[in-house]
C-alpha positions as CSV (number, residue, x, y, z in Angstrom):
1,M,-21.2,-31.7,3.3
2,V,-18.5,-29.1,3.2
3,P,-18.4,-26.8,6.4
4,K,-19.4,-23.2,5.5
5,K,-16.2,-21.7,6.8
6,L,-14.5,-23.9,3.8
7,R,-16.8,-23.4,0.9
8,P,-14.7,-20.8,-0.6
9,L,-12.1,-23.5,-1.2
10,V,-14.6,-25.7,-3.1
11,P,-13.8,-24.2,-6.7
12,Y,-10.2,-24.7,-6.0
13,L,-10.5,-28.3,-4.9
14,K,-12.7,-28.9,-8.0
15,R,-10.0,-27.3,-10.4
16,Y,-7.9,-30.4,-9.1
17,R,-10.4,-33.1,-8.9
18,G,-8.5,-35.3,-11.2
19,G,-5.4,-35.5,-8.9
20,L,-7.7,-35.7,-6.0
21,I,-9.3,-38.8,-7.3
22,W,-5.8,-40.2,-8.1
23,G,-5.0,-39.3,-4.3
24,A,-7.9,-41.0,-3.0
25,L,-7.2,-44.1,-4.8
26,C,-3.7,-44.2,-3.4
27,V,-5.0,-43.5,-0.2
28,L,-7.2,-46.7,-0.5
29,L,-4.4,-48.7,-1.8
30,T,-2.1,-47.7,1.1
31,N,-4.3,-48.7,3.8
32,G,-5.8,-51.6,1.8
33,I,-2.1,-52.7,2.0
34,A,-1.4,-51.7,5.6
35,V,-4.4,-53.6,6.8
36,Q,-3.0,-56.8,5.7
37,F,0.1,-56.9,7.7
38,P,-1.7,-58.3,10.9
39,Q,-3.5,-60.7,8.6
40,V,0.2,-62.1,7.4
41,L,1.1,-62.5,11.1
42,R,-1.9,-64.1,11.9
43,H,-1.4,-66.7,9.5
44,A,2.1,-67.1,10.3
45,I,1.7,-67.7,14.1
46,N,-1.1,-70.1,13.2
47,D,1.0,-71.9,10.9
48,L,4.1,-72.0,12.5
49,H,2.2,-73.0,15.6
50,S,2.2,-76.6,13.9
51,G,5.8,-76.7,13.2
52,V,8.3,-74.1,12.2
53,T,10.6,-74.7,9.0
54,S,12.9,-72.4,7.1
55,Q,10.6,-72.5,4.0
56,K,7.6,-71.0,6.0
57,L,9.9,-68.5,7.7
58,L,11.2,-67.3,4.2
59,K,7.5,-67.5,3.0
60,F,6.1,-65.2,5.5
61,A,9.5,-62.9,5.9
62,L,9.0,-62.3,2.0
63,A,5.4,-61.8,2.6
64,I,5.8,-58.7,5.1
65,I,8.5,-57.5,3.1
66,A,6.1,-57.3,0.3
67,V,3.4,-55.6,2.3
68,F,5.9,-52.8,3.6
69,V,7.3,-52.3,0.3
70,A,3.8,-52.0,-1.4
71,K,2.5,-49.8,1.4
72,G,5.5,-47.5,1.2
73,I,5.1,-47.2,-2.7
74,F,1.4,-46.2,-2.4
75,Q,2.2,-43.7,0.9
76,F,5.0,-41.8,-0.9
77,L,2.5,-41.4,-4.1
78,T,-0.2,-40.1,-1.8
79,R,1.9,-37.6,0.1
80,W,3.5,-36.8,-3.4
81,I,-0.2,-36.1,-5.0
82,V,-2.0,-34.7,-2.1
83,I,0.7,-32.7,-0.6
84,G,1.6,-31.3,-4.2
85,I,-2.0,-30.4,-4.8
86,S,-2.1,-28.1,-1.5
87,R,1.0,-26.3,-2.8
88,D,-0.6,-25.7,-6.1
89,I,-4.0,-24.4,-4.6
90,E,-1.7,-22.3,-2.4
91,F,-0.2,-21.0,-5.4
92,D,-3.7,-20.0,-7.0
93,L,-5.2,-19.0,-3.7
94,R,-2.0,-16.8,-3.2
95,N,-2.2,-15.3,-7.0
96,D,-6.1,-14.8,-6.9
97,L,-5.6,-12.9,-3.1
98,F,-3.0,-10.8,-4.5
99,A,-5.1,-9.8,-7.9
100,H,-8.1,-9.3,-5.9
101,L,-6.3,-6.9,-3.6
102,E,-5.0,-5.2,-6.5
103,R,-8.6,-4.5,-7.7
104,L,-9.5,-2.9,-4.4
105,S,-10.2,0.7,-4.1
106,H,-8.0,3.1,-2.2
107,S,-10.3,3.6,0.3
108,Y,-9.9,-0.2,1.2
109,Y,-6.2,0.5,2.0
110,Q,-7.0,3.9,4.3
111,R,-9.3,1.5,6.3
112,N,-7.0,-1.5,6.9
113,R,-3.3,-1.6,8.1
114,T,-0.6,-3.2,5.5
115,G,0.6,-5.5,8.5
116,D,-2.6,-6.8,9.1
117,I,-3.2,-7.7,5.0
118,M,0.5,-9.0,4.8
119,A,-0.5,-11.3,7.7
120,R,-3.2,-12.8,6.2
121,A,-1.5,-13.2,2.9
122,T,1.5,-15.2,4.5
123,N,0.6,-16.8,7.9
124,D,-3.2,-17.3,7.5
125,L,-2.5,-18.7,3.7
126,N,0.3,-21.2,5.0
127,A,-2.5,-22.3,7.5
128,V,-4.8,-22.9,4.8
129,R,-2.2,-24.8,2.9
130,N,-1.9,-27.0,5.9
131,L,-5.6,-27.9,6.1
132,L,-5.7,-28.5,2.3
133,G,-2.7,-31.2,2.5
134,P,-1.6,-32.7,5.9
135,A,-5.1,-32.5,7.6
136,I,-7.1,-33.8,4.4
137,M,-4.3,-36.4,3.9
138,Y,-4.0,-37.7,7.7
139,S,-8.1,-37.6,7.9
140,A,-8.3,-39.6,4.8
141,N,-5.9,-42.0,6.1
142,T,-7.4,-42.4,9.6
143,I,-11.1,-42.7,8.4
144,V,-10.0,-45.5,5.6
145,F,-7.9,-47.3,7.8
146,T,-10.2,-47.2,11.0
147,A,-13.0,-48.6,8.6
148,L,-11.1,-51.6,7.4
149,A,-9.4,-52.4,10.6
150,V,-12.8,-52.4,12.3
151,G,-14.3,-54.7,9.6
152,Y,-11.3,-57.4,10.3
153,M,-11.7,-57.1,14.1
154,L,-15.6,-57.7,13.6
155,R,-14.4,-60.7,11.9
156,I,-11.9,-62.0,14.6
157,S,-14.5,-60.9,17.6
158,P,-17.3,-58.7,17.6
159,K,-17.3,-58.5,21.5
160,L,-13.8,-57.6,21.9
161,T,-14.3,-54.9,19.0
162,I,-17.2,-53.6,20.9
163,F,-15.3,-53.2,24.3
164,A,-12.1,-51.8,22.5
165,F,-14.4,-49.2,21.4
166,L,-16.2,-48.2,24.2
167,P,-13.9,-45.3,25.1
168,L,-15.1,-43.7,21.7
169,P,-18.0,-41.6,22.7
170,V,-15.8,-40.1,25.8
171,A,-13.1,-39.1,22.9
172,S,-15.6,-37.6,20.6
173,I,-16.9,-35.2,23.5
174,V,-13.1,-34.4,24.1
175,I,-12.5,-33.7,20.4
176,Q,-15.5,-31.8,20.3
177,Y,-14.6,-29.6,23.2
178,F,-10.8,-28.9,22.4
179,G,-11.5,-28.3,19.0
180,R,-14.2,-25.4,19.7
181,R,-11.6,-23.8,22.1
182,I,-8.6,-24.1,19.8
183,H,-10.7,-22.5,16.9
184,E,-11.5,-19.6,19.2
185,R,-7.9,-19.3,20.6
186,F,-6.2,-19.5,17.1
187,E,-8.4,-16.8,15.7
188,R,-7.3,-14.6,18.6
189,I,-3.7,-15.4,18.2
190,Q,-3.9,-14.6,14.3
191,A,-5.4,-11.4,15.2
192,M,-2.7,-10.6,17.5
193,F,-0.1,-11.8,15.1
194,S,-1.9,-9.3,12.5
195,D,-1.2,-6.5,15.3
196,I,2.3,-7.2,15.6
197,S,2.9,-7.3,12.0
198,A,1.3,-3.9,11.6
199,R,3.4,-2.5,14.3
200,A,6.7,-3.7,12.6
201,Q,5.9,-2.5,9.3
202,E,5.1,1.0,10.8
203,N,8.3,1.0,12.6
204,F,10.0,0.2,9.7
205,S,8.4,2.6,7.2
206,G,8.4,5.5,9.9
207,A,12.0,4.6,11.2
208,R,13.3,8.1,10.4
209,V,10.4,9.7,12.5
210,I,11.0,7.4,15.6
211,R,14.7,8.3,15.3
212,A,14.0,11.8,15.1
213,Y,11.5,11.9,18.2
214,V,14.2,9.7,20.2
215,Q,11.1,7.0,20.3
216,E,13.2,3.7,19.6
217,Q,13.2,2.6,23.5
218,A,9.4,3.6,23.5
219,E,8.7,1.5,20.5
220,I,10.9,-1.5,21.6
221,A,8.9,-1.5,24.9
222,A,5.5,-1.3,22.9
223,F,6.8,-4.2,20.4
224,E,7.9,-6.4,23.5
225,G,4.3,-5.8,25.0
226,A,2.5,-7.0,22.0
227,N,5.1,-9.8,21.6
228,Q,4.4,-11.0,25.2
229,E,0.9,-10.7,24.8
230,Y,1.4,-13.2,21.5
231,I,3.6,-15.5,23.4
232,R,0.7,-15.7,26.1
233,R,-1.8,-16.6,23.7
234,S,0.2,-19.1,21.9
235,L,1.4,-20.7,24.8
236,G,-2.3,-20.9,26.0
237,L,-3.1,-23.0,22.7
238,V,0.0,-25.2,23.4
239,R,-1.5,-26.0,26.7
240,L,-4.8,-26.7,25.0
241,M,-3.0,-28.9,22.5
242,G,-0.9,-30.6,25.3
243,M,-3.8,-31.8,26.9
244,L,-5.6,-32.9,23.8
245,W,-3.1,-35.5,22.8
246,P,-2.6,-37.2,26.5
247,T,-6.3,-37.4,26.4
248,L,-6.6,-39.4,23.1
249,E,-3.8,-41.5,24.2
250,L,-5.2,-41.9,27.4
251,M,-8.5,-43.3,25.8
252,L,-6.5,-45.6,23.7
253,G,-4.4,-46.9,26.6
254,I,-8.0,-47.6,28.1
255,A,-8.7,-49.6,24.9
256,V,-5.5,-51.4,24.9
257,V,-6.0,-52.7,28.5
258,I,-9.4,-53.9,27.9
259,V,-8.4,-55.8,25.0
260,L,-5.3,-57.4,26.6
261,W,-7.6,-58.3,30.0
262,L,-10.4,-59.8,27.9
263,G,-8.5,-61.2,24.9
264,G,-6.0,-62.9,27.2
265,R,-8.9,-64.5,29.0
266,Q,-10.4,-65.9,25.7
267,V,-6.7,-67.2,24.9
268,L,-6.5,-68.8,27.9
269,A,-10.0,-70.2,27.9
270,G,-9.4,-71.6,24.1
271,K,-12.2,-69.4,22.8
272,M,-9.6,-67.5,20.5
273,N,-6.3,-68.7,19.0
274,V,-3.0,-66.9,19.5
275,G,-2.7,-65.8,15.9
276,D,-6.2,-64.2,15.9
277,F,-5.1,-62.3,19.5
278,V,-2.0,-61.1,18.0
279,A,-3.9,-59.8,14.8
280,F,-6.5,-58.1,16.9
281,N,-3.7,-56.5,19.2
282,T,-1.7,-55.3,16.1
283,Y,-4.8,-53.6,14.7
284,M,-4.9,-51.8,18.1
285,A,-1.5,-50.9,17.8
286,Q,-1.7,-49.8,14.0
287,L,-4.8,-47.4,15.4
288,M,-2.8,-45.7,17.7
289,W,-1.0,-43.3,15.4
290,P,-4.2,-42.5,13.7
291,V,-5.9,-41.6,17.0
292,I,-2.8,-39.3,18.1
293,A,-2.8,-37.9,14.7
294,L,-6.3,-37.0,15.4
295,G,-5.5,-34.2,17.6
296,W,-2.8,-32.8,15.4
297,V,-5.5,-32.9,12.5
298,I,-8.1,-31.4,14.5
299,N,-5.5,-28.6,15.6
300,L,-4.8,-28.1,11.6
301,F,-8.5,-28.0,10.7
302,Q,-9.2,-25.4,13.1
303,R,-6.3,-23.3,12.2
304,G,-6.9,-23.7,8.8
305,T,-10.7,-22.7,9.1
306,A,-9.9,-19.6,11.4
307,S,-7.3,-18.8,8.8
308,M,-9.8,-19.0,6.1
309,T,-12.5,-17.2,7.5
310,R,-9.7,-14.1,7.9
311,I,-8.9,-14.6,4.2
312,E,-12.5,-14.5,2.8
313,E,-13.0,-11.2,4.7
314,I,-10.7,-9.9,2.1
315,F,-12.2,-11.8,-0.6
316,S,-15.6,-10.7,0.5
317,Q,-14.4,-7.0,0.1
318,K,-15.6,-5.6,-3.3
319,P,-14.0,-2.8,-5.3
320,E,-16.1,0.3,-4.6
321,I,-15.0,1.7,-8.1
322,A,-15.3,-0.5,-10.9
323,D,-16.2,-0.7,-14.5
324,D,-19.9,-0.8,-15.3
325,P,-21.1,-4.1,-16.3
326,Q,-22.6,-3.1,-19.4
327,I,-19.2,-1.6,-20.6
328,E,-18.2,-4.6,-22.4
329,T,-21.0,-4.6,-25.0
330,R,-19.5,-1.1,-26.2
331,L,-15.7,-1.7,-25.4
332,P,-14.5,-0.8,-29.2
333,D,-16.2,2.6,-28.6
334,V,-14.9,3.1,-25.1
335,I,-11.5,2.3,-25.6
336,R,-10.9,5.3,-28.2
337,E,-8.4,8.0,-27.3
338,I,-9.8,11.2,-25.6
339,E,-8.9,14.7,-26.3
340,G,-8.5,15.7,-22.9
341,E,-11.7,18.0,-22.2
342,I,-12.7,17.8,-18.6
343,E,-16.1,19.1,-17.1
344,F,-17.3,19.2,-13.6
345,R,-21.1,19.5,-13.6
346,N,-23.2,20.2,-10.5
347,L,-20.3,18.4,-8.6
348,N,-20.8,17.5,-4.8
349,F,-18.7,15.1,-3.1
350,G,-18.0,14.2,0.5
351,Y,-16.4,11.6,2.6
352,D,-18.7,9.5,4.8
353,G,-21.5,11.9,4.7
354,V,-19.2,15.0,5.5
355,P,-19.4,17.1,2.2
356,V,-15.9,18.3,0.7
357,L,-16.8,19.5,-2.5
358,K,-20.2,21.7,-3.4
359,D,-21.5,22.9,-6.3
360,I,-18.7,22.7,-8.4
361,N,-19.0,23.7,-12.3
362,L,-16.1,23.9,-14.3
363,R,-15.0,23.2,-17.6
364,I,-11.1,22.8,-18.8
365,P,-11.0,23.0,-22.8
366,A,-8.8,20.2,-24.2
367,G,-5.4,21.2,-24.5
368,S,-5.2,23.8,-22.0
369,S,-3.8,24.3,-18.5
370,L,-5.4,24.7,-15.2
371,A,-4.1,25.6,-12.0
372,I,-5.9,25.0,-8.4
373,V,-5.1,27.0,-5.5
374,G,-6.7,27.3,-2.0
375,P,-6.0,27.1,1.5
376,T,-5.1,23.4,3.2
377,G,-8.3,21.4,3.5
378,S,-10.4,23.2,0.8
379,G,-10.6,20.2,-1.5
380,K,-7.9,20.4,-4.0
381,T,-6.8,17.3,-3.9
382,T,-10.1,15.5,-3.8
383,L,-11.4,17.2,-6.9
384,V,-8.4,15.9,-9.1
385,N,-8.6,12.4,-7.7
386,L,-12.3,12.2,-9.0
387,I,-10.7,12.6,-12.6
388,P,-8.8,9.2,-12.8
389,R,-11.8,7.6,-10.5
390,I,-9.6,6.9,-7.6
391,Y,-12.9,8.0,-5.8
392,D,-16.2,8.1,-7.6
393,A,-18.5,11.0,-7.9
394,A,-22.2,11.0,-8.5
395,A,-23.0,9.5,-12.1
396,G,-22.9,12.5,-14.6
397,S,-21.1,15.0,-12.4
398,V,-18.0,14.4,-13.8
399,L,-17.4,14.4,-17.8
400,I,-14.5,13.8,-20.3
401,D,-14.9,14.8,-23.9
402,G,-18.5,15.6,-22.9
403,R,-19.1,11.8,-21.9
404,P,-19.9,10.7,-18.1
405,I,-16.4,9.4,-16.9
406,R,-18.2,5.9,-15.7
407,E,-18.6,5.4,-19.6
408,Y,-15.0,5.0,-19.9
409,A,-13.1,1.7,-19.0
410,L,-10.9,1.9,-15.9
411,D,-8.1,0.6,-17.6
412,S,-8.7,2.6,-21.0
413,L,-9.1,6.0,-19.0
414,R,-6.4,5.6,-16.5
415,R,-3.6,4.8,-19.4
416,Q,-4.3,8.1,-20.9
417,I,-3.9,10.0,-17.3
418,G,-0.6,10.9,-16.3
419,F,-1.1,11.5,-12.3
420,V,1.7,12.4,-9.9
421,P,0.2,12.5,-6.4
422,Q,0.6,14.4,-3.3
423,E,2.4,11.9,-1.6
424,T,5.4,10.7,-3.8
425,F,6.0,6.9,-4.2
426,L,8.7,5.0,-5.3
427,F,9.5,1.4,-5.6
428,S,12.5,-0.2,-4.2
429,D,14.1,-0.7,-7.7
430,T,16.4,1.2,-9.9
431,I,15.8,5.0,-11.4
432,R,15.3,3.2,-14.6
433,E,12.6,1.0,-13.7
434,N,10.7,3.6,-11.6
435,I,10.6,5.8,-14.3
436,A,9.8,3.1,-16.6
437,Y,7.0,2.2,-14.6
438,G,4.9,4.7,-16.2
439,L,4.4,2.3,-19.4
440,S,1.6,-0.2,-19.8
441,Q,2.2,-3.6,-20.1
442,E,1.0,-3.1,-23.9
443,D,4.0,-0.6,-24.7
444,S,6.5,-3.4,-23.5
445,T,9.7,-1.8,-22.1
446,A,10.9,1.8,-22.7
447,S,14.3,2.6,-24.2
448,L,17.0,4.2,-22.2
449,D,16.7,7.5,-24.7
450,E,13.1,7.4,-24.0
451,I,13.7,7.4,-20.4
452,K,16.4,9.9,-20.4
453,A,14.2,12.1,-22.4
454,A,11.5,12.0,-19.7
455,A,14.2,12.6,-17.0
456,E,15.6,15.5,-18.8
457,A,11.9,17.2,-19.0
458,A,11.4,16.6,-15.2
459,N,14.8,18.1,-14.8
460,I,16.2,15.2,-12.8
461,A,18.7,13.8,-15.7
462,N,21.7,15.6,-14.4
463,D,21.3,14.4,-10.9
464,I,20.6,11.0,-12.1
465,E,23.8,11.2,-14.2
466,G,25.8,12.2,-11.2
467,F,25.0,9.1,-9.3
468,P,27.6,6.2,-9.4
469,D,25.4,3.8,-11.1
470,G,23.2,6.5,-13.2
471,Y,19.8,5.1,-14.0
472,N,20.5,1.9,-12.5
473,T,20.9,3.4,-8.9
474,M,18.7,1.8,-6.3
475,V,16.5,4.2,-4.8
476,G,15.8,2.1,-1.4
477,E,12.6,1.3,-0.2
478,R,10.0,4.2,-1.0
479,G,12.8,6.0,-2.3
480,I,14.4,6.7,0.6
481,T,17.8,7.4,-0.9
482,L,16.7,10.5,-2.9
483,S,15.9,13.9,-1.5
484,G,12.2,14.9,-1.6
485,G,12.6,17.1,-4.8
486,Q,14.5,14.2,-6.5
487,K,11.9,12.0,-5.5
488,Q,9.1,14.6,-7.0
489,R,10.9,14.8,-10.2
490,T,11.4,10.9,-10.7
491,A,7.6,10.8,-10.1
492,I,7.1,13.4,-12.8
493,A,9.5,11.7,-15.2
494,R,7.1,8.7,-14.8
495,A,4.2,10.6,-15.5
496,L,5.5,11.9,-18.5
497,L,7.1,8.6,-20.2
498,R,3.4,7.4,-21.0
499,S,2.7,10.7,-22.8
500,P,-0.5,11.4,-21.2
501,R,-3.5,13.1,-23.0
502,I,-4.1,14.5,-19.3
503,L,-1.3,15.6,-16.8
504,I,-2.4,16.0,-13.2
505,L,0.3,17.2,-10.8
506,D,-0.9,17.2,-7.2
507,D,1.6,19.8,-5.5
508,A,4.4,17.9,-7.1
509,L,7.0,20.9,-7.4
510,S,6.6,21.5,-3.5
511,S,10.0,20.3,-2.5
512,V,11.8,21.9,-5.6
513,D,13.4,25.6,-5.7
514,T,12.0,28.0,-7.7
515,H,14.8,28.0,-10.4
516,T,14.3,23.9,-11.1
517,E,10.7,24.6,-11.0
518,D,10.6,27.3,-13.9
519,K,12.7,24.8,-15.7
520,I,10.2,22.0,-15.5
521,L,7.4,24.1,-16.0
522,N,9.0,25.2,-19.3
523,H,9.6,21.6,-20.5
524,L,5.9,20.6,-19.5
525,R,4.7,23.7,-21.7
526,E,6.6,22.0,-24.8
527,I,5.6,18.6,-24.0
528,M,1.9,19.2,-23.1
529,R,1.3,21.6,-26.0
530,G,-2.1,20.4,-27.1
531,R,-2.5,18.1,-24.0
532,T,-4.9,18.9,-21.0
533,T,-2.7,19.9,-17.7
534,I,-4.0,20.3,-14.2
535,F,-1.6,21.1,-11.5
536,I,-2.0,22.3,-7.9
537,S,0.0,24.5,-5.9
538,H,0.6,26.9,-3.0
539,R,3.0,28.8,-4.9
540,V,1.9,31.7,-7.3
541,S,5.0,31.6,-9.3
542,T,4.0,27.9,-10.4
543,V,0.4,28.7,-11.3
544,R,0.6,32.2,-12.8
545,N,1.4,31.0,-16.6
546,A,-1.6,28.8,-16.6
547,D,-4.5,29.2,-18.9
548,R,-6.7,29.6,-16.0
549,I,-6.6,29.6,-12.3
550,A,-9.6,28.3,-10.1
551,V,-9.5,29.2,-6.4
552,L,-11.0,26.6,-4.0
553,H,-12.3,27.8,-0.5
554,Q,-14.1,25.5,1.7
555,G,-15.0,23.1,-1.1
556,R,-16.4,26.0,-3.7
557,I,-14.5,27.6,-6.3
558,V,-14.8,31.6,-5.5
559,E,-12.6,32.8,-8.0
560,L,-11.6,31.8,-11.9
561,G,-9.5,33.5,-14.4
562,T,-6.3,34.2,-15.5
563,H,-3.4,35.5,-13.2
564,D,-4.1,39.1,-14.2
565,E,-7.7,38.8,-14.0
566,L,-7.5,37.4,-10.4
567,I,-5.0,39.9,-9.3
568,A,-7.3,42.8,-10.6
569,R,-10.3,41.1,-8.0
570,S,-8.5,41.7,-4.9
571,G,-9.6,38.4,-3.6
572,Y,-7.9,35.4,-1.9
573,Y,-5.6,35.0,-4.9
574,T,-4.5,38.7,-4.6
575,D,-3.7,38.2,-0.8
576,L,-1.8,35.1,-1.6
577,Y,0.1,36.7,-4.4
578,N,1.1,39.9,-1.8
579,K,2.0,37.7,0.8
580,Q,4.4,35.5,-1.6
581,L,6.0,38.8,-2.4
582,L,6.6,40.1,0.8
583,E,8.2,36.6,1.7
584,E,10.6,36.9,-1.5
585,E,11.5,40.6,-0.4
586,L,12.2,39.5,3.3
587,A,14.4,36.3,2.1
588,E,16.3,38.8,-0.2
589,V,17.0,41.0,3.2
């Protein structure tokens, strides 16, 4: 019966059942041979008692060597097979965990800290691997050897065997008590390790903010406090383990004393020969390591089950946004290329019951451009995030080419959308690889000419060519070596490289000057001719040439039209336009 907490591992164990069968066979052979060593000693002592000859000595010496050589071979095979399988399962589990994390929705990463996820994917995964490897191997060895040894011990002296195992019930209670407390403490330790990992990750990512606000010492002190708490909890577990092993050794020591006292009296009384007594004590000595290892195995099992529970918490999370299960039946129809017409129909959307978008009705013809403006918090980013299904709106409220968006396969839909989010993210790689990231796996790799063309369209080509390593320049983590404007333009180039049917720029020109902005917009008008473009901006200069402009206010579209039409209405857009004109005039003065 597999414990409930370890049931998620059953499919992985089944995958390697062939190897596990060979491993089990090696365990049986290893311990079947090891248990013969006391028997060889028994026969040697009894035989030599009648007379010592060189022939007898040679025979028994060779027998002992043969036992240890054979045991060593199968012991090596056991470790090679069982530990090897634990590494293979660790490999599979890590891949599955990463793949599952990749499929989880954006909201999952808003609720959970990166450091905590990393701790589960590294430290906890290693604890599970130790459970599947050393813990299982030593448990199997202990069970098999104990069963075989007890059989031989009963044949030598049933009475002595019963007395030898008298401390066993006490040991069982001790193991149960310590095992439960180890599990509870290790769960708390792992939770603390996640907190430390999260704090470290946030400090490394926010290093510039920490330095700007001179908070280095405060952060060092906070980290030291968390680290001290982690050490305190870890030392508590060490003390617990320090009590478990001596307690088990004490139980074994008591058993050895009982055997020596009672067995010795039987030998003196002539009820047991010396060879049997030596063999019985040798079995007791051989049982010493399995009993001592039992404490370590308990530790590994409790750590592994606690860690598996934490990993299973991730696996139990289901993507909030996924393909309709029925979609595979109509897949050829779903993956067709879209034209790019977008429609929001009676759209209402909110987060956790708080409404953000209210009664949105808007149609964006294919090949046209739409600009969205509005005050901060009006729902602009939320609206465009519904198009690639970063968040899911109510069924039938978002359509592409007249078809509900949920009827498109996610991969197919997102491949045809170029999306530049408000927060620009670049990978710790070269500029070339960051731009080429816009291509799907099916498109293979982009040529340097294609990458340069996309960079030219995003008006970043001159900057890149000015770098010492050109397109092979490393941008650092999150693009830290580039300016805000350079990061935004690199992200735009990445989106343009895939030649999307729909291009969404979420305030993606906020960090560039108006001259550079004009160049980029002129390039975009050429590249996106016949394709749908949506861009969010707070600048009138960015949006004035769009086919239509939508003004969002408190989650509603309050104005919709061309630049000239909105200016004539003297509403929010007109106020924004006049305010920016005044700012430009003041800047010139």
